[in-house]
C-alpha positions in Angstrom: -143.6 -33.5 -136.1 -146.4 -35.8 -134.9 -147.1 -39.2 -136.3 -150.8 -39.9 -137.1 -152.3 -43.3 -137.8 -155.1 -43.0 -140.4 -157.8 -45.0 -141.9 -159.1 -43.6 -145.3 -160.8 -44.4 -148.5 -159.3 -43.9 -151.9 -161.1 -42.4 -154.8 -162.0 -45.9 -156.0 -163.6 -46.8 -152.6 -160.7 -48.9 -151.4 -160.1 -48.8 -147.6 -156.5 -48.0 -146.7 -154.6 -47.7 -143.4 -151.2 -46.3 -142.6 -149.3 -43.5 -140.8 -148.4 -40.0 -141.9 -146.1 -37.4 -140.3 -147.5 -33.8 -139.9 -147.1 -30.9 -137.5 -150.8 -30.7 -136.7 -154.0 -32.8 -137.3 -155.2 -30.2 -139.8 -152.0 -30.6 -141.9 -152.3 -34.4 -141.8 -155.8 -34.1 -143.1 -154.6 -31.8 -145.9 -151.8 -34.2 -146.9 -154.2 -37.1 -147.1 -156.6 -35.2 -149.3 -153.7 -34.2 -151.5 -153.2 -37.9 -152.1 -156.9 -38.3 -153.1 -157.6 -40.1 -149.8 -160.7 -39.3 -147.7 -159.9 -39.7 -144.0 -162.2 -41.8 -141.9 -160.2 -41.7 -138.7 -157.0 -40.0 -137.7 -155.2 -40.7 -134.4 -152.1 -39.1 -132.9 -149.7 -41.9 -131.8 -148.1 -39.4 -129.3 -151.5 -38.9 -127.6 -151.8 -42.6 -126.9 -148.4 -43.0 -125.2 -148.2 -43.3 -121.4 -147.5 -39.9 -119.6 -144.0 -41.1 -118.5 -143.1 -41.8 -122.1 -143.9 -38.3 -123.3 -142.0 -36.3 -120.7 -139.7 -33.8 -122.3 -138.0 -30.6 -121.5 -140.1 -27.5 -122.3 -139.0 -25.7 -125.4 -139.4 -21.9 -125.4 -139.5 -19.3 -128.1 -137.1 -16.5 -127.5 -137.6 -12.8 -128.3 -135.0 -13.1 -131.0 -136.9 -16.0 -132.6 -140.1 -14.0 -132.4 -138.3 -11.0 -134.1 -137.0 -13.4 -136.8 -140.6 -14.7 -137.4 -141.9 -11.2 -137.9 -139.1 -10.1 -140.2 -139.2 -13.3 -142.3 -143.0 -13.1 -142.6 -142.6 -9.4 -143.7 -140.0 -10.4 -146.3 -142.2 -13.2 -147.7 -145.3 -10.9 -147.9 -143.2 -8.1 -149.5 -142.1 -10.5 -152.2 -145.7 -11.4 -153.1 -146.0 -14.7 -151.3 -149.6 -15.3 -150.1 -150.2 -15.2 -146.3 -151.0 -18.9 -145.9 -148.1 -20.0 -148.1 -145.8 -17.7 -146.1 -146.8 -19.2 -142.8 -146.4 -22.7 -144.2 -142.9 -21.9 -145.4 -141.9 -20.4 -142.0 -143.2 -23.5 -140.2 -141.1 -25.8 -142.4 -138.0 -23.6 -142.2 -137.8 -23.3 -138.4 -135.9 -25.8 -136.3 -137.6 -24.8 -133.0 -140.4 -27.4 -132.4 -142.4 -25.0 -130.3 -142.2 -22.2 -132.9 -143.1 -24.7 -135.7 -146.2 -25.8 -133.8 -147.2 -22.2 -133.1 -146.7 -21.2 -136.7 -148.9 -24.0 -137.9 -151.6 -23.1 -135.4 -151.5 -19.5 -136.7 -151.7 -21.0 -140.3 -154.7 -23.1 -139.4 -156.5 -20.2 -137.7 -155.9 -17.9 -140.7 -157.1 -20.7 -143.1 -160.3 -20.9 -141.1 -161.0 -17.2 -141.5 -159.3 -15.4 -138.6 -157.2 -12.3 -139.3 -153.5 -12.5 -138.6 -153.7 -10.5 -135.4 -156.5 -12.6 -134.0 -154.6 -15.8 -134.8 -151.5 -14.4 -133.2 -153.4 -13.2 -130.1 -154.2 -16.9 -129.3 -150.5 -17.4 -128.8 -150.1 -14.9 -125.9 -147.0 -16.6 -124.6 -145.1 -15.6 -127.8 -146.6 -12.3 -128.9 -146.8 -9.3 -126.6 -149.6 -6.8 -126.7 -147.4 -4.3 -128.5 -146.7 -6.8 -131.3 -150.4 -7.6 -131.6 -151.2 -3.8 -131.7 -148.6 -3.2 -134.4 -149.9 -6.1 -136.5 -153.5 -5.0 -136.1 -152.5 -1.5 -137.1 -150.7 -2.8 -140.1 -153.7 -4.8 -141.3 -156.1 -1.9 -140.9 -153.8 0.6 -142.5 -152.6 -1.7 -145.3 -148.9 -1.5 -144.2 -148.6 -5.0 -142.6 -145.1 -5.6 -144.0 -143.8 -2.3 -142.5 -145.5 -3.0 -139.2 -143.9 -6.5 -139.0 -140.5 -5.0 -139.8 -140.8 -2.3 -137.2 -142.0 -4.9 -134.7 -139.0 -7.1 -135.4 -136.6 -4.1 -134.9 -138.3 -3.2 -131.7 -138.1 -6.8 -130.4 -134.4 -7.1 -131.2 -133.8 -3.8 -129.4 -135.6 -5.1 -126.4 -133.8 -8.4 -126.5 -130.4 -6.7 -126.7 -131.2 -4.5 -123.7 -132.5 -7.6 -121.8 -129.3 -9.4 -122.5 -127.2 -6.5 -121.2 -129.3 -6.4 -118.0 -129.2 -10.1 -117.4 -125.4 -10.1 -118.0 -124.9 -7.3 -115.6 -127.2 -8.8 -113.0 -125.7 -12.3 -113.1 -123.0 -11.6 -110.5 -125.2 -9.6 -108.0 -127.9 -12.3 -108.2 -125.4 -15.1 -107.5 -123.8 -13.1 -104.8 -127.2 -12.5 -103.2 -128.3 -16.1 -103.4 -125.0 -17.4 -101.9 -124.9 -14.7 -99.2 -128.5 -15.4 -98.2 -127.9 -19.2 -98.0 -124.7 -18.7 -95.9 -126.5 -16.2 -93.6 -129.5 -18.5 -93.2 -127.2 -21.5 -92.4 -125.4 -19.4 -89.8 -128.6 -18.4 -88.1 -130.1 -21.9 -88.2 -127.0 -23.9 -87.2 -124.4 -21.6 -85.7 -126.5 -19.4 -83.4 -128.2 -22.3 -81.5 -124.7 -23.6 -80.5 -124.4 -20.4 -78.3 -127.8 -20.8 -76.7 -126.5 -22.4 -73.5 -124.0 -19.6 -73.1 -126.7 -17.0 -73.6 -128.9 -18.7 -71.1 -126.2 -18.7 -68.4 -125.7 -15.0 -69.0 -129.3 -14.3 -68.5 -129.4 -16.5 -65.3 -126.4 -14.5 -63.9 -128.3 -11.3 -64.5 -125.9 -10.0 -67.1 -128.6 -9.8 -69.8 -128.2 -9.8 -73.5 -127.8 -6.9 -76.0 -130.8 -6.0 -78.1 -129.1 -7.2 -81.3 -128.5 -10.7 -79.8 -132.1 -10.9 -78.7 -133.2 -10.1 -82.2 -130.8 -12.7 -83.6 -132.1 -15.4 -81.2 -135.7 -14.5 -82.2 -134.8 -14.9 -85.9 -133.1 -18.2 -85.2 -136.0 -19.6 -83.3 -138.5 -18.4 -86.0 -136.5 -20.0 -88.8 -136.1 -23.3 -86.8 -139.8 -23.5 -85.9 -141.5 -21.9 -88.9 -138.9 -22.1 -91.7 -140.8 -24.8 -93.5 -144.0 -22.9 -93.4 -142.5 -19.7 -94.9 -142.1 -21.1 -98.5 -145.7 -22.3 -98.9 -147.0 -19.1 -97.3 -145.0 -17.0 -99.7 -146.1 -19.2 -102.7 -149.7 -18.8 -101.6 -149.3 -15.0 -101.3 -147.7 -14.8 -104.8 -150.5 -16.9 -106.3 -153.1 -14.7 -104.7 -151.5 -11.6 -106.0 -151.3 -13.1 -109.5 -154.9 -14.1 -109.5 -155.9 -10.6 -108.3 -153.9 -9.0 -111.1 -156.0 -10.9 -113.6 -159.1 -8.9 -112.7 -159.7 -5.3 -113.9 -159.5 -3.8 -110.4 -156.4 -5.8 -109.6 -154.7 -4.6 -112.8 -155.5 -1.0 -112.0 -154.1 -1.3 -108.5 -151.0 -3.1 -109.8 -150.4 -0.5 -112.5 -150.8 2.3 -110.0 -148.3 0.6 -107.7 -145.8 0.1 -110.5 -145.9 3.8 -111.4 -145.3 4.8 -107.8 -142.5 2.3 -107.1 -139.2 4.1 -106.3 -136.5 4.1 -108.9 -138.2 1.8 -111.4 -141.6 3.6 -111.4 -140.4 6.2 -113.9 -139.1 3.4 -116.1 -142.5 1.7 -116.2 -144.2 5.0 -116.9 -141.8 6.0 -119.7 -142.1 2.5 -121.3 -145.9 2.8 -121.4 -145.7 6.3 -122.9 -143.1 5.2 -125.5 -145.2 2.2 -126.6 -148.3 4.4 -127.0 -146.4 7.1 -128.9 -144.7 4.6 -131.2 -147.9 2.8 -132.2 -149.9 5.9 -132.5 -147.3 7.7 -134.7 -146.8 4.6 -136.9 -150.6 4.3 -137.5 -151.0 8.1 -138.2 -148.0 8.0 -140.6 -149.8 5.3 -142.6 -153.1 7.0 -142.9 -155.1 5.3 -140.1 -157.8 7.7 -138.7 -156.9 9.4 -135.4 -159.8 7.9 -133.4 -159.0 4.4 -134.6 -155.3 4.9 -134.0 -156.0 6.1 -130.4 -158.1 3.0 -129.6 -155.5 0.5 -131.0 -152.5 2.3 -129.5 -154.2 2.5 -126.1 -154.2 -1.3 -126.0 -150.5 -1.4 -126.5 -149.5 0.7 -123.5 -149.3 -2.1 -121.0 -150.7 0.2 -118.4 -154.5 0.4 -117.6 -154.3 4.0 -116.3 -152.7 5.4 -119.5 -155.0 3.3 -121.7 -158.0 4.8 -120.0 -156.6 8.3 -120.4 -156.1 7.7 -124.2 -159.6 6.4 -124.6 -160.9 9.5 -122.8 -158.9 11.6 -125.1 -160.5 9.8 -128.1 -163.9 10.8 -126.7 -162.9 14.4 -126.4 -161.4 14.4 -129.9 -164.8 13.1 -131.2 -166.4 16.2 -129.5 -164.0 18.5 -131.5 -161.3 19.0 -128.9 -157.5 18.7 -129.6 -155.6 15.6 -128.6 -153.2 17.4 -126.3 -155.8 18.8 -123.9 -157.3 15.6 -122.6 -153.9 13.9 -122.4 -152.4 16.8 -120.5 -155.4 16.7 -118.1 -154.6 13.0 -117.3 -151.3 14.0 -115.7 -149.7 10.8 -117.1 -147.8 12.4 -120.0 -144.7 14.4 -119.1 -145.0 18.2 -119.7 -142.2 18.3 -122.2 -143.8 15.5 -124.2 -147.1 17.3 -124.1 -145.4 20.5 -125.4 -144.0 18.6 -128.4 -147.4 17.0 -129.1 -149.1 20.4 -128.9 -146.7 22.0 -131.4 -146.9 18.9 -133.7 -150.7 19.2 -133.8 -150.4 22.8 -134.9 -147.8 22.1 -137.6 -149.6 18.9 -138.7 -146.5 16.7 -138.0 -147.9 14.6 -135.2 -146.9 11.3 -136.7 -143.2 12.2 -137.1 -143.0 13.8 -133.7 -144.6 10.9 -131.9 -142.1 8.4 -133.2 -139.2 10.8 -132.3 -140.7 11.1 -128.8 -140.7 7.3 -128.6 -137.1 7.0 -129.7 -136.0 9.6 -127.1 -137.9 8.0 -124.3 -136.4 4.6 -125.2 -132.9 6.1 -125.1 -133.6 7.6 -121.7 -134.9 4.2 -120.4 -131.7 2.5 -121.5 -129.6 5.1 -119.6 -131.7 4.7 -116.5 -131.6 1.0 -116.6 -127.8 1.0 -117.0 -127.5 3.3 -113.9 -129.8 1.1 -111.8 -127.9 -2.1 -112.8 -124.6 -0.5 -111.9 -126.0 0.5 -108.5 -127.3 -3.0 -107.7 -123.9 -4.7 -107.3 -122.5 -2.4 -104.6 -125.8 -2.3 -102.9 -125.9 -6.1 -102.9 -122.4 -6.3 -101.4 -123.4 -3.9 -98.7 -126.6 -5.9 -98.0 -124.8 -9.2 -97.7 -122.0 -7.7 -95.7 -124.6 -6.2 -93.3 -126.4 -9.6 -92.9 -123.2 -11.4 -92.1 -122.1 -8.6 -89.7 -125.5 -8.8 -88.0 -124.9 -12.5 -87.1 -121.3 -12.0 -86.1 -122.0 -9.0 -83.9 -125.0 -10.6 -82.4 -123.0 -13.7 -81.4 -119.8 -12.0 -80.2 -121.2 -8.8 -78.5 -122.3 -10.7 -75.3 -118.8 -12.2 -75.1 -117.2 -8.7 -75.3 -119.7 -7.5 -72.7 -118.8 -10.4 -70.4 -115.1 -9.8 -70.8 -115.6 -6.1 -70.0 -117.6 -6.9 -66.8 -115.0 -9.4 -65.7 -112.1 -7.0 -66.4 
């Protein structure tokens, strides 16, 4: 809660001053008007504090809290509570300061005439494109409560899978960090200690093995350019990020993601699943096919699949079936296309699309579990190989010298 200093006039014309606690400036204005006071000035005390006085740890909104927000909003709306009142109740009930602030901003935006999906889209850090697409679909198809409940269920499922992955990756990540640090310290501090010995071997004409030459090169590079590597990598990462913010950059990145070994199929299946789930939900609730295609294409998270779905909408407008243009794109698996084709003929497309999404999600979970299980032994092999590279590079010249002396 922020503390605002106000100067206002009462209904009798008396000038009053004081302070009032409110989550936002708009809420403070409303509370003053409720007391029959007409604000003349309103200043946030927090904004006037020195920067060093306002430093605080960042508060984040977790996926679980986002799911709770959607589920609780759906419950309130289902019980006949008005939208603005529901948002106000949620803002007062939450203990997360960041979520409270976001909820009040959504409340203020809706109060000023924005639809719920537009108000939520301004909080992109909290709401994903899939969430926004589901809310948009629910508003247009008059099934907002169901859309919010489905979104909450999906977010909880995602959060559960994310927790499993993070838990399984914790040990390999720690192992990788510790192993990399140890190997780097050995290359930077241990290898240079043997430099005089290696120089004498070269002067005597004995020569050095290739692995030792590579190790010395790595050591010299880290000693001379190690401090430059971090800013260069940061600059490259920033450049890639800025490039992905453009339409061309997103297309290239989406294409790379689909072709990445091992995880490319997961990215692909996740995009298809999101599209099928949103499209099936909208069709089940009576939203026209063309409108459903446009909204569901925005939820895929992949530019290439979104373009394929928009092209299919153009073909459907011309009287073609949905399955033909999707099949021509090559982005939908053949078995999925066969199910869509049969569903179109039997007029059960909405049910089949949701079943397809469920099956794909189950397959994604199985693949992720396999990949996570593979990472730990691969990390052990990688770290062992790095340490062995340093040890062999240092000791091999010693063995060669002993052999030549013997």
